[in-house]
C-alpha positions in Angstrom: 185.0 120.3 93.5 181.8 120.2 91.5 180.4 117.7 94.0 180.5 120.5 96.6 178.2 122.5 94.2 175.7 119.6 94.2 175.9 119.5 98.0 175.2 123.3 98.1 172.2 122.8 95.8 170.9 120.0 98.1 171.4 122.1 101.3 169.9 125.3 99.9 166.9 123.5 98.4 166.1 121.4 101.4 166.6 124.3 103.8 164.3 126.6 101.8 161.7 123.8 101.5 161.8 123.1 105.2 161.8 126.9 106.0 158.6 127.3 104.0 156.8 124.7 106.0 155.2 125.8 109.3 157.2 124.4 112.2 157.4 121.9 113.6 158.1 119.8 110.5 157.0 116.2 111.0 159.9 113.7 110.9 158.7 111.9 107.8 158.0 115.1 105.9 161.6 116.1 106.6 162.9 112.7 105.4 160.8 113.1 102.2 162.1 116.6 101.6 165.7 115.5 102.1 165.2 112.6 99.6 163.6 115.0 97.0 166.5 117.5 97.2 169.3 114.9 97.3 167.8 113.4 94.1 167.4 116.8 92.5 171.0 117.8 93.4 173.1 114.7 92.8 171.5 112.7 90.0 169.5 115.7 88.7 171.9 118.7 88.5 174.9 116.3 88.7 173.6 114.2 85.9 172.9 117.1 83.6 176.3 118.7 84.2 178.1 115.3 83.7 176.3 114.8 80.4 177.5 118.2 79.3 181.0 117.5 80.5 181.2 114.1 78.8 180.0 115.5 75.5 180.9 119.2 75.1 184.1 118.9 77.1 184.9 115.2 76.5 188.7 115.4 76.2 189.1 117.7 79.2 186.8 115.5 81.2 188.6 112.4 80.2 191.9 114.0 81.3 190.4 115.1 84.6 189.3 111.5 85.3 192.6 110.0 84.1 191.0 108.3 81.0 192.3 108.3 77.5 190.5 110.8 75.3 188.3 109.6 72.5 186.7 106.6 74.0 183.3 105.8 72.5 182.2 104.8 76.0 182.4 108.3 77.2 179.3 109.2 75.1 177.4 106.3 76.6 178.3 107.5 80.1 177.1 111.0 79.0 173.7 109.5 77.9 173.3 107.6 81.2 174.0 110.8 83.0 171.6 112.7 80.9 168.8 110.2 81.7 169.6 110.4 85.4 169.7 114.2 85.2 166.3 114.5 83.6 164.8 111.9 86.1 166.5 113.6 89.0 165.0 117.0 88.2 161.6 115.3 87.8 161.9 114.1 91.4 160.9 117.6 92.6 157.3 116.9 91.6 157.1 113.2 91.3 156.0 110.9 94.1 157.9 108.4 96.3 157.6 105.5 93.9 159.3 107.4 91.1 161.9 108.8 93.5 162.7 105.4 94.8 163.3 104.2 91.2 165.6 107.1 90.5 167.4 106.7 93.8 168.1 103.0 93.2 169.3 103.5 89.6 171.5 106.4 90.6 172.9 104.5 93.6 173.7 101.4 91.7 175.3 103.4 88.9 177.6 105.6 91.1 178.5 102.9 93.6 179.5 100.8 90.7 181.5 103.7 89.3 183.2 104.1 92.7 184.3 100.5 92.5 185.7 101.2 89.1 187.5 104.3 90.3 189.0 102.4 93.2 190.1 99.6 90.9 191.7 102.0 88.5 193.5 103.8 91.4 195.0 100.4 92.4 195.7 98.9 89.0 196.8 101.9 87.0 197.8 104.1 89.9 195.3 106.7 88.6 195.3 109.5 91.1 193.6 112.1 88.8 191.3 114.5 90.7 188.2 113.1 88.9 189.2 109.5 89.9 189.7 110.2 93.6 189.1 112.7 96.3 186.1 114.8 97.1 184.1 113.9 94.0 184.5 110.2 94.5 183.6 110.2 98.2 180.8 112.7 98.1 179.1 111.9 94.8 179.8 108.2 94.4 179.7 107.0 98.0 178.1 109.5 100.5 175.2 110.7 98.4 174.0 107.3 97.3 174.4 106.0 100.8 172.3 108.9 102.2 169.7 108.4 99.5 169.4 104.7 100.2 169.3 105.1 104.0 166.6 107.8 103.8 164.5 105.8 101.4 164.8 102.8 103.8 163.6 105.0 106.6 160.7 106.2 104.5 159.9 102.7 103.5 160.0 101.3 107.0 158.2 104.1 108.8 155.9 105.2 105.9 155.6 108.1 103.6 
């Protein structure tokens, strides 16, 4: 359910940002605000919390995903998440080029992770909450798809 927290951070941040702008908000400004807050919430906050979970709570996190505890790869996943977390937070004040880089890296990482989760569901019948359900769909599929679509709109219609 932690992915719902990321969604709440996105909605609250984007809503507040839009509310502080004098209406009407131009379409492209709205798109840029949505991108900024999606990147802050999902790779930013999500990455920092995932880095914490994969280090300080490594065994519990492994069990939640349906992994065997003690894998050295878990620390590597934590460091990838830490890098995305720092970069995602920086998206609040960095420009569209930086945001595009973070968006692409995050999307490739989590869409690839989604593929791995689906494979593990099929091959090992892993139905653990961290390997399926809301987190998989919201964090690993819907969020990166939304980021890529919005970045495509910004790229096509200008920033």
